[in-house]
Every structure is written in C-alpha cells, then in structure tokens.
N, C-alpha and C positions, 0 to 999 in steps of 0.2 A: 560190369567191366566195360561192356560195349558202350554204355551210356557215358562213361567218364572219358573215353578216348577222344571224341570230338572236342570236349572241353579242354583236354590237355593239349590237343593240336592248336586250338584257338589261343591258349595261353602262350604256347611256344611261338606261334606266328606273331603275336603282339610283342613278345620279347625280342624277336628278331627285328621287327619294325622299329622298336625303340632303340635297339643297338645301331641299326642303320641310320636312324635319325640323329643319334648322338654322334656317330662318325661323320655324318654330313655337316653337322654344326661345328664339330671340331676342325674338320678340313676347311670349312669356310672361314672359321676364325683364324686359322693359321694363314690362309691366303690373304685375309684382310690385314693381319699383322705384317706379313711380308710386303704387302702393297704400301702400308703406312711407312714401314721402314725404308722402302724404296723411294717413296715420296719425300720422306725426311732427308734421306741422303741426297736426293736431287735438289731439294731446297737449300741444304747446307752447301752443296757444290755450287749452286747458283749464287748464293750469298758470297762464297769465297771468290767466285769469278767476278762478281760485281765489285768487291773490294779490290781485287787485282786490277780490274779495268779502271777503277777510280785512281789507284796509285799510278797506273800508266798515264792516265789523263793529267794528273798533277805533275808527273815527271815531264810529260810532253809540254805542258804549259810552261813549266820552269825552263825547259830546254829552249823553247821558242822565244821566251822573254830574254834569256841570256844570249841566244843566237842573234836576235834582233838588236839588242843593245851593243853587242860586240861589233856588229857590222855598221850600225848607225853612227857609232863614234867616228870611225874614219870617214864615213859619208858626210858627217857634219863638218869635219875639217875640210873635205873637198869642196863643200858648198862655200865655205868662207874663202878658201883659196881662189875659187872661181870668181867670187866677187872682187877680190884684189886684182886678178888677172884682167877682168873686164874693164876695170878702171884704168889699169896700165895700158891696155889695148886702145882705149879711147884717146890717150895722149901720145901713143907711139907713132913714129914716122914710118908708115908703111904705104906701099903703092896700093892701088885699088884692088888688084887681084889678090895680093897677100892679105889685105884686111878682110876681104870677102871670105877667103878660105879660113882665116882664123875665127871669124865671127860664126861661120857655119859649123866649125868644129865645136866651139863652145856651146852653140845652140843644141847640137846633137848630144853633147855630153850632159847638158842639163836635162834634156828629155829622157835620156837613159837613166839618169839618177832618179828622176821623178817616177819612172816606171818601177825601178827597184824598190823605192820607198812604198809605193802602192802595194806591191806584192807582200812586203814585210807586214804592212799594216793589216792587209787582208788575212794573212796567216794568224796574226795575233788576235784579230777580232773573232775569227772562227773559234780559236782556242778559248777565249774568254766567254763567248756565248755558250759553248759546250759545257764549260765548267761552272756557269752561273756567276762568273766574277764581275760582270758588268752590272753596276747599280744605276738606278734611275734617280735623278735629282731634279725635280720639277722647278722651273723658274718662270718669272714673268718676262716675256719676250715681245719686243716690237717687231712684227713680221717684216715690215718694209725695211727697217734699219738692218735687220738680220740678212735679208736678201741683198741689200746694197753691199754689205760686208763680203758676202759670198762672191758677188760679181767682182769686187775689187781684188779679192784674193786670187782669182783665176784669170783676170783679164790679161795679165802679162803672158801667161801660157797660151791663151787663145791667140794673141797677137803673134807670138812666135810661130804658131801653126798656120798663120794667115787667115784666121777666123775672127769673126766679131762675137762679142759677148755682151749682151744688154739685159736690162731689166724693164719690164712693163708692169706698172702698178698704178692704181688710181691715186692721184695726189689729194683728192678730197676725203678719202676714207682712211682712217687709222685702224689697223687690225692688230690685236694683241693676243698672244698665245700663252697658254700655261703648259709648258713642255720642257723637256731636257735639251738645252741648246747644244750640248756636246753630241748627243746622239742624232739630233736633227742635222747638225752640220755634217756628220759622217754620212748620213743618207744622201744629202744634197751633193756632197763632194763626190760620192759614187755616181750619182746621176750625171753631174757635169763632166766628170772625167770620162765616163762612158760615152756621153754625147760627142765630146771632142775627139775621142779615139775613132769613132765611126763616121765622122763628118770630114769630108775633104774640101768641100766648097760651101760658101755661105757663112753660117754661124749658128750660135746657140743663144737662146733667150730664156730668161727666167720670167715667168708670168705669175703674178700674184692677184688672186681674185677671191671674192667672198661668195660662199654658197650656203645660204640659210645660216645655220649656226656653226658652220665650219669654214675654215680657211684652206684654200687650195694653192699650193706652190707647185707649178709645173715647169719642167725643163723641156723646152721645145728645140729640136735640132732639124737641120736640113740634110741629114745624112742618108745612108743607104736604105734605111727602113728595115723592118723585121718581117720575114715571111710568116704567113698564117700558121704553118706547121710548127714554127719555133716559138711562137708567142707564149704558149702554155708552159714551155720548158725553160724560158729565158731566166726565170727566177730560181731555177734549180742550180745547185752547186756544180762548178766546173763546166757550165754551159756558156758558150760564146756565140756571138752573132756571126755574121758573114765575115770570116777572117780574110777573105780575098780583098775586102774593101779597106783594109788598114795595113799599116806598116809595122806597128807595134801591138802585140797581143797581150791581153791580161791573162790571168789564170782562171777566169770565170767564176770568181767568188763575190764580186762587188754587189751585184743585184740580189744574190741570195742573202748576203749580210744585210743589205738595206731592208729587205722584207722582214727579217727577224728583228732588226732594231725598231722598225716601225711598230711592230706588235708590242714592243716593250713600252712605247709611249702613247699607246691608244690611237695610232694613226692607221690609215689605210692607203695602200699603194695601188695605182691603176696604170694601164698602158694602152695607148692608141698608136698605131703605126701603119704606114703605107709604104710598100716597097718602091724605092726610087724617089720618094718624096720626103720622108723623114719620120721621126717618132716623137711622142709626147709621153714622158714619164712624170706622173703627178703623185703628190702625197696630200691627203686631206687630213687636217688637224683640227681638233676642237678649239673654238675661240674661248678666250678668257671670259669670265662671267661679268666683269666690269672693266671700264676703260681706266687708263692711268690717270690718277689724280694726285694732287698734293706733292708729297716728297717723291713719289714714283715718277711723275711727270718732270720734276726738276732733275732727277737723276738721269732720265733719258736725255734731257736737254744738255746736261753737262757732258754726257758721253758723246753726244753729237758734236759738241764744241771741240772736245779733245781730239776726236778721231777725224773730223772733217775740216774744221776751220783753222786749227793750229797748224802752221807749216811744219813739214817733216824735216826741220833743221834744228840744230842745237843753238841756243842763244848765247851760250858761254864759250869762251875760247877753249880750245882742246886741252890746254894745260890745267884748266879749272874743272873739267868734267872727267873725273877719274873712274873708270870701270875696273873693278877688281874681279878677275876670273879665277875661281877656285875649281880646278878640274885636274884629274889625275892623268888625262891624256895630253901629252906635250904638243901633239899636232894641232889640237884646238887652240891652245895658247899661242903657238907660232902663227897660225892663220889669223887670229885676232890682232896680233901685233902688226902684221902686214896690212890688215884691213883698217886699223884704227885711224890713220891720217885721212883716209877717204871719207869716213863718216863723222869726223870731227870730235874724236875722243882720245884720251890717253888711257892706255891699258897696262895694268899690272897683273901678271899671271903668277899664280901660286898653286902648290899642290896640296895645301892644308891651311887651316885657319891660322896656325902659328906662323907659317911661312908668309901669309898675306900681311899679318900684323907686323911682322919683322920688316918686310919691305916698305910698308907704309911709314913706319917709324923712321927708317933710314932715310926716306925721301921727304919726310915732314909733310905728308899729305893726308887728307881726309877723303875717304871714298864717297863718290856721288851715288854709285849704284854697285850692287854686288851680283855677280852671275855665278851660280852654283850648279854643279852636276848633281841631279837628284839621285842617280844610281851609283855615286862614288862609294867604293867599298872601304876605303881607308878611314873615312870620317863621315858620320851622318850629316846630311844637309842641315838639319835643325841645329846641330851643334856648331857648325860653321857660322850660320847666321847669328846665333845667339852670342857667340864669342866676339864676333866683329862688332855687333851692336853694343855689347857691354864695353868693349874697348874704347869706343868713341861716344858712348853714352847717348846713342841716337837710334831711332828706328829708320834704318837705311833701306831704300827701295831694293827689292830683290827680284832677279829673274831666275826662276828655277827651271833649268833645262832638263826635260824629261822625254822619254820615248813615247809617252802618251799623256793626254790631258786628263788629269785626275783631280777630283775635289779632295784636297788634303786639309788637315787641321794645323798646318804649319803657321798660319796667321795667329791662331790661338796659342800655339806653343811658344813662338818667338816674339809675338807682339810687333810684327813688322808687316809692311805691305808686300805681299808675295804674288808675283804674276808667273803663270806657267807658260813656258816657251817650248813648244813641241818640236823635237828634233826629227829629221834635219830641217833647219830653217834657212831661208835665204838672207842675203844681206839686207834686202828691203824690210823683211819681217823683223830682223834684229834691230834695225834703226827705228822702226815704228814702235817696237816694244820699249826701247830705251826712252824714246820721247814721251810715250804715254806714262811710263813709270816716273820720269822726272817732273813732268808737268802736272800730274794729278795732285789734288789737294791731300794733305795728310789726314788720316782718319782720326 
C-alpha cells in the first residue's frame, strides 16, 4: 500500500500537468483566434475606409473638374471681351491720362485672370496626380523649338510686368528629346510663372544646354532668391517663397506639381539660388537616341514654317473665312461676334449641330473652321463634328475648346483635323490657332 502511494501521486501530478497544459493550449488558441478576428476586422475596416477614400477622391476630382469648367466658361468669355475692348481702346479718342488709366486697368485685370487660371490648373493637376488620371504619352520633341514656343507664349506677360524673357541656346547643336510635351510644358510653365512672380527687376531667361547624354532646360531669374532654410521645403505642397517680394501670391502648389510631373517623364529637377541675386530652376531630360531624319526632319521644318514664317493674318476676306462656334454658353458666342472683325473672320454661333447647319444653310455658307466646346453637355463634340462634316462632305478643321490639353481619339472617330485649344485662351492664341488650322496641309 505504501509502495503504490508515490506511484498514484505521480500519476495524479502528471494528470494535473496534462490538464494545465491542455488549458494553456486552449487559452492560447482562443487568444490567437480573437487576435485573428481582430486583425480581420481591422483589415476589413481598412479596406472599407480605402474604398470610402477612393469614392471621396473620385467625387472630389469630379467636383473640381465641374467647378473649374463652370468658372472657366465665363473666364473664357471675359478673355475674348477683353480682346475686343483692347482693340476698341486702341482706336478710341481719349486723352493721355484716361488712356493710361484704362490701359492699367486692363493690364491688372488680365494679370488677375491669369492668376485665377493658374490656381484652377494647380488644383486640377493635384487631383489628377492623386487619382492617377494623368497619362504619359512620349513624343519626339525638338528641344530648341519647344523652348522658343515657351518664350513666345510668355513674352507678352513678361513685358506687361516690365521684365525681359529670352532664350539662350547653341545655334550649332540640335537637341532632340523623347518626352511628353504636355507634361514638360506644364513643368516649364510653372518655372516661368514662378520666376516672373518673384522677379521685380531684370528678367527671366531660358537656358538650353547639353550635359553628356541629357538635356538641361534651366529657367534663370534675377528675383529675390530663396533662403537656404527654405530650399529643401520649396518643392513641398503649399510652400511659398518670400511673399513680401511679390504683389500676387500663388497657393504654393506649382513646384510640388512640377516635381511630381518630372518623375512621370523620367526627368530630374534641381535648384540653385542666392538671396538677392536670383534663382535657377532646371530640369534634366534624357536625349533621344537618334537625330531627326527623313520624314521627321521634314515635319519639323513644316512646323517651323507654319508657326514662324507664315504671317499671323488671314489671307481671305472676312466674309470668306467663316468660323462656326458650337457652344452652349451664349457669352462665348457674343464675345466672338464682337471680336470677329478685329481678327478678320465671320462668326456663326450655334448651340448645337442642327442649329449650326440650319444657320449655314440659311446664309448659303460653307464653314472654314469649326470651334466646339469639348465639355458641352447637350451634344457630344464628336457628334457635332461628324454631323457638320457629313453635311458638307468635307473634313473641316476643328478647334476643340477644352479645360485641359488631352490626347483624344477624336481624329480617328470623325476623320477630321482636330486641334485642342486650352481654355481660357487669349485673342492672340485664338488667332494663331485659326491660322495654323487653316494653313496646314490636309492629312
């Protein structure tokens, strides 16, 4: 009896240990299950929050696009009205004081509108970048010609600010890029606008140079310069430079957008600056693997002839150059009617393709060029273009007015030469676009 007691105690102890071990395993299993359920719940909540944020982002992008379009429509009409007023002012009988006051008012109004447009574009760019809506379309680009166009686009603004805007590039070397010209233009436009905003005296220069297998486009200004403490933050969103040195302030998005766009085209942005002397914003882009030859060289030459050598005047009498504007906004049409005599065209304004065809038939005219609102809700732009082309059995040149420059498949859809005209555009840009469309050879 005494010999069996230790054995029984040992068996009992082992049983208790096994029970304790089983309880520990059960408790641990229950804890792991609760942890897994908690993690699963957190993941599901995270997924739901992500979908909710994506819906919010889509709604925000849709709201911003609609908001920008609704405001750019009247801004476009104001731009055209301004062009008409400027031409009337040039022929008005005013004394020197009145003329100076009116000219100054128009100048300030144009500057304010340019600032508003920059804000809208920046808001939309941020929204598109966040949603991944900006697509990259690489093209073959002549760097010198591209820079010349950028200088030509901004020279008037620089002159209005009392600044010079020039280009320095080697005449002996042709540099060709493989890049997205839309995104590159947006980057350089940010650089140039920023430079002019912070420069009160002197000017801005575009400098084009070659660095090994890369091309550098630099924007050099004689502005206030950027302090060392601010240089690392200047490319962050909502960061501005020395706001005491300027009269109009941006929202601090331009350089942040430029950096993100540069990454999309394989480019690199750099900054050098000295307080009180000026700044140099540069973008380094890869050179194309081969020079332009054959048809590419011919195409570049033809583009140069059209844009540089052909005078910006219409060769036909106004009654023979008929622009048909199909736009739901009556202000745009009214502004075009007032502007038409000054740029040497006749204008027919319509709210739809049926209306345009009816007016043309009543007047016995054939359109020389069609101008269509890309965002018109009442009728798709492709339908407007197709119906007018079919009515006159011809591929009529088209100016597609859009809030942004997009690569569309309208040419394939309608079989017509379509040029995109980004709103809001000035009188000079409209006249240049009309001339380029009318004088280009049919495809």
